[in-house]
TIRO-2110 file (N, C-alpha, C; in Angstrom, 1 decimal):
// TIRO-2110
-7.8, -13.1, -5.1, N, 1, A
-6.8, -14.0, -4.8, CA, 1, A
-6.6, -15.3, -5.9, C, 1, A
-5.7, -15.2, -6.8, N, 2, A
-5.8, -16.0, -8.0, CA, 2, A
-5.4, -17.2, -7.8, C, 2, A
-5.7, -18.5, -7.2, N, 3, A
-4.9, -20.0, -7.2, CA, 3, A
-4.6, -20.4, -8.4, C, 3, A
-3.3, -20.7, -8.4, N, 4, A
-2.8, -21.7, -9.4, CA, 4, A
-2.6, -22.9, -9.5, C, 4, A
-2.1, -23.7, -8.8, N, 5, A
-2.1, -24.6, -8.4, CA, 5, A
-2.3, -25.1, -6.4, C, 5, A
-2.8, -26.1, -6.3, N, 6, A
-3.5, -26.5, -4.8, CA, 6, A
-3.0, -28.0, -5.1, C, 6, A
-2.0, -29.2, -4.6, N, 7, A
-2.2, -30.2, -4.6, CA, 7, A
-0.9, -31.3, -3.5, C, 7, A
-1.4, -32.1, -3.4, N, 8, A
-0.6, -33.0, -2.8, CA, 8, A
0.7, -33.2, -3.5, C, 8, A
1.6, -33.5, -2.3, N, 9, A
3.0, -34.1, -3.5, CA, 9, A
3.5, -34.9, -2.8, C, 9, A
5.0, -35.8, -3.6, N, 10, A
5.6, -36.7, -3.2, CA, 10, A
6.7, -36.5, -3.9, C, 10, A
7.9, -37.1, -3.7, N, 11, A
9.1, -36.9, -4.4, CA, 11, A
9.1, -37.2, -5.8, C, 11, A
7.8, -38.2, -6.3, N, 12, A
7.9, -38.2, -7.8, CA, 12, A
7.2, -36.5, -8.4, C, 12, A
6.9, -35.7, -7.6, N, 13, A
6.4, -34.5, -8.5, CA, 13, A
7.2, -33.4, -8.2, C, 13, A
8.1, -33.4, -7.6, N, 14, A
9.1, -32.3, -7.7, CA, 14, A
9.4, -32.0, -8.6, C, 14, A
9.9, -32.7, -9.5, N, 15, A
10.0, -31.9, -11.1, CA, 15, A
8.6, -31.3, -11.7, C, 15, A
8.1, -32.1, -11.7, N, 16, A
6.5, -31.6, -12.1, CA, 16, A
6.4, -30.3, -11.5, C, 16, A
6.4, -30.0, -10.1, N, 17, A
5.5, -28.7, -9.8, CA, 17, A
6.7, -28.0, -10.1, C, 17, A
7.9, -27.9, -9.7, N, 18, A
9.0, -26.9, -10.0, CA, 18, A
9.0, -26.3, -11.7, C, 18, A
8.7, -27.3, -12.8, N, 19, A
8.4, -27.0, -13.9, CA, 19, A
6.9, -26.0, -14.2, C, 19, A
6.2, -26.6, -13.4, N, 20, A
5.0, -25.5, -13.4, CA, 20, A
4.9, -24.5, -12.4, C, 20, A
5.4, -24.2, -11.4, N, 21, A
5.8, -23.2, -10.7, CA, 21, A
6.3, -21.8, -11.9, C, 21, A
7.7, -22.1, -12.6, N, 22, A
8.1, -21.7, -13.3, CA, 22, A
7.3, -21.2, -14.2, C, 22, A
6.6, -22.0, -15.2, N, 23, A
5.7, -21.2, -16.4, CA, 23, A
4.9, -20.8, -15.6, C, 23, A
3.9, -21.1, -14.4, N, 24, A
3.2, -20.1, -14.3, CA, 24, A
3.9, -18.4, -13.4, C, 24, A
4.4, -18.7, -12.9, N, 25, A
5.2, -17.6, -12.4, CA, 25, A
5.8, -16.7, -13.4, C, 25, A
6.4, -17.2, -14.9, N, 26, A
6.6, -16.4, -16.0, CA, 26, A
5.6, -15.7, -16.3, C, 26, A
4.3, -16.7, -16.7, N, 27, A
3.3, -16.2, -17.1, CA, 27, A
2.8, -15.0, -16.5, C, 27, A
2.9, -14.8, -15.2, N, 28, A
2.3, -13.6, -14.4, CA, 28, A
3.3, -12.4, -14.1, C, 28, A
4.7, -12.7, -14.8, N, 29, A
5.4, -11.1, -15.3, CA, 29, A
6.6, -11.3, -14.3, C, 29, A
6.5, -12.7, -13.6, N, 30, A
8.0, -12.7, -12.9, CA, 30, A
9.1, -13.0, -14.1, C, 30, A
10.0, -13.1, -14.0, N, 31, A
11.3, -13.0, -15.5, CA, 31, A
12.9, -13.2, -14.7, C, 31, A
13.5, -13.1, -15.4, N, 32, A
15.0, -13.0, -14.9, CA, 32, A
15.2, -13.9, -13.7, C, 32, A
16.6, -13.3, -13.6, N, 33, A
17.0, -13.8, -11.7, CA, 33, A
15.8, -14.1, -10.8, C, 33, A
14.9, -13.0, -10.7, N, 34, A
14.2, -13.3, -10.0, CA, 34, A
12.6, -14.4, -10.0, C, 34, A
12.8, -14.7, -11.3, N, 35, A
12.0, -15.5, -11.5, CA, 35, A
12.9, -17.0, -10.8, C, 35, A
14.4, -17.1, -11.3, N, 36, A
15.2, -18.4, -11.2, CA, 36, A
15.0, -18.5, -9.8, C, 36, A
15.2, -17.2, -8.8, N, 37, A
15.3, -17.3, -7.5, CA, 37, A
14.4, -17.8, -6.7, C, 37, A
13.0, -17.7, -7.4, N, 38, A
11.8, -18.2, -6.5, CA, 38, A
11.5, -19.5, -6.9, C, 38, A
11.8, -20.1, -7.8, N, 39, A
11.8, -21.5, -8.4, CA, 39, A
12.6, -21.8, -7.2, C, 39, A
13.8, -21.4, -7.4, N, 40, A
14.7, -22.6, -6.5, CA, 40, A
14.5, -22.6, -5.3, C, 40, A
13.9, -21.3, -4.6, N, 41, A
13.1, -21.3, -3.2, CA, 41, A
12.0, -22.2, -3.0, C, 41, A
10.9, -22.3, -3.9, N, 42, A
10.4, -23.3, -3.9, CA, 42, A
10.7, -24.4, -4.1, C, 42, A
11.5, -25.2, -5.2, N, 43, A
12.1, -25.7, -4.7, CA, 43, A
12.7, -26.7, -3.2, C, 43, A
13.1, -25.8, -2.7, N, 44, A
14.2, -26.1, -1.7, CA, 44, A
12.9, -26.4, -0.5, C, 44, A
12.1, -25.3, -0.8, N, 45, A
11.1, -26.1, 0.2, CA, 45, A
10.2, -27.3, 0.0, C, 45, A
9.9, -27.6, -1.0, N, 46, A
9.1, -28.8, -1.6, CA, 46, A
10.4, -29.8, -1.2, C, 46, A
11.7, -29.8, -1.5, N, 47, A
12.7, -31.2, -1.1, CA, 47, A
12.8, -30.8, 0.5, C, 47, A
12.4, -29.8, 0.9, N, 48, A
12.9, -30.1, 2.7, CA, 48, A
11.6, -30.8, 3.6, C, 48, A
10.2, -30.6, 2.9, N, 49, A
9.4, -31.6, 3.2, CA, 49, A
9.6, -33.1, 2.8, C, 49, A
10.0, -33.1, 1.7, N, 50, A
10.4, -34.6, 1.1, CA, 50, A
11.4, -35.5, 1.7, C, 50, A
12.6, -34.7, 1.9, N, 51, A
13.4, -35.1, 3.2, CA, 51, A
13.6, -35.3, 4.6, C, 51, A
12.8, -34.4, 4.9, N, 52, A
13.1, -34.3, 6.6, CA, 52, A
11.2, -34.5, 7.3, C, 52, A
10.3, -34.5, 6.5, N, 53, A
8.9, -34.9, 7.2, CA, 53, A
8.0, -35.3, 6.5, C, 53, A
8.8, -36.9, 6.2, N, 54, A
7.7, -37.8, 5.8, CA, 54, A
7.7, -38.1, 4.4, C, 54, A
8.1, -37.2, 3.6, N, 55, A
7.9, -37.5, 1.9, CA, 55, A
6.7, -37.0, 1.5, C, 55, A
6.0, -36.4, 2.2, N, 56, A
4.9, -35.6, 1.5, CA, 56, A
4.2, -34.7, 2.1, C, 56, A
3.2, -33.6, 1.3, N, 57, A
2.8, -32.6, 1.8, CA, 57, A
2.1, -32.3, 1.0, C, 57, A
1.7, -30.9, 1.0, N, 58, A
0.8, -30.3, 0.1, CA, 58, A
1.7, -28.7, -0.5, C, 58, A
1.1, -28.3, -1.6, N, 59, A
1.5, -27.3, -2.1, CA, 59, A
0.1, -26.5, -2.7, C, 59, A
0.7, -25.0, -2.7, N, 60, A
-0.3, -23.9, -2.9, CA, 60, A
0.4, -23.1, -4.1, C, 60, A
-0.2, -22.6, -4.8, N, 61, A
0.4, -21.2, -5.5, CA, 61, A
-0.4, -20.4, -5.9, C, 61, A
-0.5, -18.7, -5.6, N, 62, A
-1.4, -17.8, -6.0, CA, 62, A
-0.8, -16.8, -5.9, C, 62, A
-1.3, -15.9, -7.0, N, 63, A
-1.3, -14.4, -7.0, CA, 63, A
-2.0, -13.9, -6.5, C, 63, A
-1.6, -12.5, -6.0, N, 64, A
-2.7, -11.5, -4.8, CA, 64, A
-2.1, -10.0, -5.0, C, 64, A
-2.5, -9.3, -5.2, N, 65, A
-2.1, -7.7, -4.9, CA, 65, A
-0.8, -7.2, -5.1, C, 65, A
-0.6, -8.0, -6.2, N, 66, A
0.4, -7.9, -7.2, CA, 66, A
2.1, -8.7, -6.8, C, 66, A
1.5, -9.5, -6.3, N, 67, A
2.7, -10.7, -5.5, CA, 67, A
2.6, -11.8, -6.2, C, 67, A
3.3, -13.0, -5.8, N, 68, A
3.0, -14.4, -6.2, CA, 68, A
3.8, -15.3, -4.9, C, 68, A
2.9, -16.3, -4.6, N, 69, A
3.1, -16.7, -3.3, CA, 69, A
3.4, -18.3, -3.5, C, 69, A
3.7, -18.8, -2.7, N, 70, A
4.0, -20.7, -2.2, CA, 70, A
3.8, -20.6, -1.3, C, 70, A
3.2, -21.9, -0.9, N, 71, A
3.1, -22.5, 0.5, CA, 71, A
2.8, -24.0, 0.3, C, 71, A
4.2, -24.4, 1.2, N, 72, A
4.8, -25.8, 1.2, CA, 72, A
4.1, -26.1, 2.9, C, 72, A
2.6, -27.2, 3.1, N, 73, A
2.5, -27.7, 4.3, CA, 73, A
3.0, -29.0, 4.4, C, 73, A
3.4, -29.4, 5.9, N, 74, A
3.5, -31.0, 6.0, CA, 74, A
3.0, -31.3, 7.4, C, 74, A
3.1, -32.2, 7.7, N, 75, A
2.8, -33.2, 8.9, CA, 75, A
3.9, -33.4, 9.9, C, 75, A
5.2, -33.4, 9.6, N, 76, A
6.2, -33.6, 10.0, CA, 76, A
6.3, -33.6, 11.5, C, 76, A
7.4, -33.3, 12.4, N, 77, A
8.0, -32.9, 14.0, CA, 77, A
8.2, -31.2, 14.1, C, 77, A
8.1, -30.6, 12.9, N, 78, A
8.7, -29.7, 13.3, CA, 78, A
10.3, -29.1, 12.8, C, 78, A
10.6, -27.7, 12.8, N, 79, A
12.0, -27.8, 12.1, CA, 79, A
12.9, -27.0, 13.6, C, 79, A
13.8, -27.6, 14.0, N, 80, A
14.7, -27.2, 15.1, CA, 80, A
14.6, -25.5, 14.9, C, 80, A
14.6, -24.8, 16.4, N, 81, A
14.6, -23.5, 16.1, CA, 81, A
16.4, -23.2, 15.7, C, 81, A
16.9, -24.3, 15.7, N, 82, A
19.0, -23.6, 15.8, CA, 82, A
18.6, -23.3, 14.1, C, 82, A
17.8, -24.1, 13.1, N, 83, A
17.8, -24.0, 11.8, CA, 83, A
16.7, -23.3, 11.0, C, 83, A
15.5, -22.9, 11.7, N, 84, A
14.5, -21.9, 11.6, CA, 84, A
14.6, -20.1, 11.6, C, 84, A
15.9, -20.3, 13.2, N, 85, A
16.0, -18.9, 13.4, CA, 85, A
17.4, -18.5, 12.8, C, 85, A
18.1, -19.2, 12.2, N, 86, A
19.3, -19.0, 11.7, CA, 86, A
19.5, -17.9, 10.5, C, 86, A
19.6, -16.8, 10.4, N, 87, A
19.8, -16.1, 9.6, CA, 87, A
21.2, -15.7, 8.9, C, 87, A
22.3, -16.8, 9.4, N, 88, A
23.9, -16.3, 8.7, CA, 88, A
23.7, -17.8, 8.1, C, 88, A
24.7, -17.4, 6.5, N, 89, A
25.3, -18.5, 6.1, CA, 89, A
25.7, -19.8, 7.0, C, 89, A
25.0, -21.0, 6.7, N, 90, A
25.4, -22.1, 7.3, CA, 90, A
26.9, -22.6, 6.9, C, 90, A
27.7, -23.1, 7.7, N, 91, A
29.1, -23.9, 7.2, CA, 91, A
29.0, -24.3, 6.2, C, 91, A
30.0, -24.0, 5.1, N, 92, A
30.3, -25.1, 3.9, CA, 92, A
30.3, -26.5, 4.3, C, 92, A
31.2, -27.0, 5.4, N, 93, A
31.4, -28.2, 6.1, CA, 93, A
30.4, -28.7, 6.5, C, 93, A
28.8, -28.2, 6.8, N, 94, A
27.9, -29.0, 7.1, CA, 94, A
27.0, -29.7, 6.2, C, 94, A
26.5, -30.4, 6.9, N, 95, A
25.5, -31.1, 6.1, CA, 95, A
23.7, -30.4, 5.9, C, 95, A
23.4, -29.7, 6.7, N, 96, A
22.0, -29.1, 6.8, CA, 96, A
21.9, -27.8, 7.1, C, 96, A
21.2, -27.4, 6.9, N, 97, A
21.1, -25.5, 7.2, CA, 97, A
20.6, -25.1, 5.3, C, 97, A
21.2, -25.2, 4.6, N, 98, A
21.3, -24.7, 3.8, CA, 98, A
20.0, -24.4, 3.2, C, 98, A
18.7, -24.5, 2.4, N, 99, A
17.9, -24.9, 1.8, CA, 99, A
17.0, -23.7, 3.0, C, 99, A
17.2, -23.8, 4.5, N, 100, A
16.4, -22.5, 4.9, CA, 100, A
16.8, -21.3, 4.6, C, 100, A
18.8, -21.4, 4.6, N, 101, A
19.4, -20.1, 4.2, CA, 101, A
18.7, -19.4, 3.0, C, 101, A
18.9, -20.4, 2.5, N, 102, A
18.4, -20.4, 0.6, CA, 102, A
16.9, -19.3, 0.4, C, 102, A
16.4, -20.1, 0.7, N, 103, A
15.0, -19.7, 0.9, CA, 103, A
15.0, -18.1, 1.4, C, 103, A
15.2, -17.8, 2.9, N, 104, A
15.5, -17.1, 3.1, CA, 104, A
16.2, -15.5, 2.5, C, 104, A
17.1, -16.2, 1.5, N, 105, A
17.8, -15.2, 0.7, CA, 105, A
17.1, -14.8, -0.5, C, 105, A
16.8, -16.0, -1.4, N, 106, A
16.1, -15.8, -2.2, CA, 106, A
14.9, -14.9, -2.3, C, 106, A
14.0, -14.6, -2.0, N, 107, A
12.8, -14.7, -1.7, CA, 107, A
12.4, -13.2, -1.4, C, 107, A
11.3, -12.5, -1.0, N, 108, A
11.2, -11.2, -0.9, CA, 108, A
10.6, -11.2, 0.3, C, 108, A
9.9, -12.4, 1.0, N, 109, A
9.5, -12.8, 2.2, CA, 109, A
9.4, -14.6, 2.5, C, 109, A
9.7, -14.5, 3.4, N, 110, A
10.2, -16.2, 3.6, CA, 110, A
9.2, -16.5, 5.2, C, 110, A
8.1, -17.3, 5.4, N, 111, A
7.8, -17.0, 6.6, CA, 111, A
7.2, -18.6, 6.9, C, 111, A
8.1, -19.1, 8.1, N, 112, A
7.9, -20.2, 8.9, CA, 112, A
7.4, -20.7, 10.2, C, 112, A
6.3, -21.4, 9.9, N, 113, A
5.3, -21.5, 11.0, CA, 113, A
5.9, -23.2, 11.3, C, 113, A
6.1, -23.3, 12.7, N, 114, A
6.5, -24.9, 12.6, CA, 114, A
6.2, -24.9, 14.1, C, 114, A
6.0, -26.7, 14.2, N, 115, A
6.0, -27.1, 15.7, CA, 115, A
5.7, -28.5, 15.6, C, 115, A
5.3, -29.2, 16.5, N, 116, A
5.1, -31.0, 16.5, CA, 116, A
4.1, -31.0, 15.6, C, 116, A
3.3, -30.8, 15.4, N, 117, A
2.2, -30.6, 14.3, CA, 117, A
2.5, -30.8, 12.7, C, 117, A
3.5, -30.0, 12.4, N, 118, A
3.9, -30.1, 11.3, CA, 118, A
4.8, -28.5, 11.1, C, 118, A
4.8, -27.8, 9.6, N, 119, A
5.7, -26.9, 9.3, CA, 119, A
4.5, -26.4, 8.2, C, 119, A
4.5, -25.1, 8.1, N, 120, A
4.4, -24.5, 6.8, CA, 120, A
4.8, -23.4, 6.3, C, 120, A
5.6, -23.4, 5.2, N, 121, A
6.8, -22.4, 4.7, CA, 121, A
5.8, -21.3, 3.7, C, 121, A
5.5, -20.3, 3.6, N, 122, A
5.1, -19.2, 2.9, CA, 122, A
6.0, -18.4, 2.3, C, 122, A
6.5, -18.5, 1.3, N, 123, A
7.1, -17.6, -0.2, CA, 123, A
6.8, -16.7, -0.8, C, 123, A
6.7, -15.5, -0.9, N, 124, A
6.3, -14.3, -1.6, CA, 124, A
7.1, -13.8, -2.4, C, 124, A
6.9, -13.1, -3.3, N, 125, A
8.0, -12.5, -4.3, CA, 125, A
7.0, -11.1, -5.2, C, 125, A
7.0, -9.9, -5.2, N, 126, A
6.5, -8.8, -5.4, CA, 126, A
6.4, -9.2, -7.5, C, 126, A
5.9, -9.4, -7.6, N, 127, A
5.6, -9.2, -9.7, CA, 127, A
5.7, -7.6, -10.0, C, 127, A
6.7, -7.8, -11.4, N, 128, A
6.6, -6.5, -11.6, CA, 128, A
5.8, -5.1, -12.1, C, 128, A
5.5, -4.2, -12.2, N, 129, A
4.4, -3.8, -12.3, CA, 129, A
3.6, -3.6, -13.8, C, 129, A
2.7, -3.9, -14.3, N, 130, A
2.2, -3.4, -15.3, CA, 130, A
2.5, -2.7, -16.1, C, 130, A
2.9, -2.3, -17.1, N, 131, A
3.2, -1.3, -17.9, CA, 131, A
1.5, -0.7, -18.1, C, 131, A
1.4, 0.8, -17.8, N, 132, A
0.4, 1.2, -18.2, CA, 132, A
0.0, 1.6, -19.7, C, 132, A
-1.1, 1.2, -20.4, N, 133, A
-2.1, 1.2, -20.6, CA, 133, A
-1.6, 2.9, -21.9, C, 133, A
-1.0, 2.8, -22.8, N, 134, A
-0.5, 4.1, -23.7, CA, 134, A
0.3, 5.0, -22.7, C, 134, A
1.4, 3.9, -22.1, N, 135, A
2.3, 4.9, -21.0, CA, 135, A
3.4, 4.9, -21.8, C, 135, A
3.7, 4.2, -22.9, N, 136, A
5.2, 4.2, -23.7, CA, 136, A
4.8, 4.6, -25.1, C, 136, A
5.0, 5.9, -25.2, N, 137, A
4.6, 6.3, -26.7, CA, 137, A
5.8, 6.6, -27.3, C, 137, A
5.7, 6.5, -28.8, N, 138, A
6.7, 6.6, -30.0, CA, 138, A
7.4, 8.1, -29.6, C, 138, A
8.7, 8.2, -30.1, N, 139, A
9.3, 9.3, -29.7, CA, 139, A
8.9, 10.3, -30.6, C, 139, A
8.8, 11.5, -30.6, N, 140, A
8.1, 12.2, -31.4, CA, 140, A
9.5, 13.2, -32.6, C, 140, A
9.3, 13.0, -33.7, N, 141, A
9.8, 13.3, -34.8, CA, 141, A
10.4, 15.1, -34.4, C, 141, A
11.8, 15.4, -34.3, N, 142, A
11.8, 16.9, -33.6, CA, 142, A
13.1, 17.4, -34.8, C, 142, A
12.7, 18.8, -35.1, N, 143, A
14.1, 19.2, -36.2, CA, 143, A
14.9, 20.3, -35.5, C, 143, A
15.8, 19.5, -35.5, N, 144, A
17.1, 20.6, -35.1, CA, 144, A
18.2, 21.1, -36.3, C, 144, A
18.2, 22.4, -36.0, N, 145, A
19.9, 22.6, -37.0, CA, 145, A
20.5, 23.5, -36.2, C, 145, A
21.4, 23.1, -36.5, N, 146, A
22.8, 24.2, -35.9, CA, 146, A
23.3, 25.0, -37.1, C, 146, A
23.9, 25.9, -36.0, N, 147, A
24.5, 26.8, -37.0, CA, 147, A
26.0, 26.7, -37.2, C, 147, A
26.3, 26.4, -38.4, N, 148, A
27.5, 25.5, -38.6, CA, 148, A
28.0, 26.2, -39.8, C, 148, A
29.1, 26.3, -40.1, N, 149, A
30.1, 26.9, -41.4, CA, 149, A
29.8, 26.1, -42.7, C, 149, A
29.7, 24.8, -42.2, N, 150, A
29.7, 23.6, -43.0, CA, 150, A
28.3, 23.2, -43.5, C, 150, A
27.9, 22.4, -44.6, N, 151, A
26.7, 21.9, -45.1, CA, 151, A
26.3, 21.0, -44.3, C, 151, A
27.0, 20.1, -43.6, N, 152, A
26.4, 19.3, -42.9, CA, 152, A
26.3, 19.7, -41.4, C, 152, A
25.5, 20.4, -41.2, N, 153, A
25.1, 21.1, -39.9, CA, 153, A
23.6, 20.7, -39.4, C, 153, A
22.7, 20.6, -40.7, N, 154, A
21.1, 19.7, -40.6, CA, 154, A
21.2, 18.8, -40.0, C, 154, A
20.2, 18.1, -39.4, N, 155, A
20.2, 17.0, -38.9, CA, 155, A
18.7, 16.9, -38.4, C, 155, A
17.8, 15.4, -38.8, N, 156, A
16.5, 15.6, -38.0, CA, 156, A
16.4, 14.0, -37.3, C, 156, A
16.3, 14.2, -36.0, N, 157, A
15.9, 13.0, -35.3, CA, 157, A
14.9, 12.7, -34.8, C, 157, A
END
């Protein structure tokens, strides 16, 4: 396991953590929409702690076995079952439940452990496989001749 971040956080740390997660995940090979999805899911889990669990928590980010994982932990009163076990899209008219829905949709795995003593949310994304050294070789030059009556029937690729 390669621990990348382990720190407490509050509202004032949200932007810095989001940027740090984006930079570290990108440096480990996550890119494109998968990077965006992971960063947004981490952001949602941090914001949920700040908004619903007393305003502070603890955050960890690490890589292990070809995946990057993030974990937020708080000492709030827990997430109600109606939110944590909902796998369908929340109403656009409602004010709650979108963060958990997004987290589940954006990551490869999202694990919620919650109760009256607090909540731990663990998010995981598989990292792309690294190219095999020497796996990409330059194309060999080959000579192709076509039997054509015109003089432009020969070319080299």
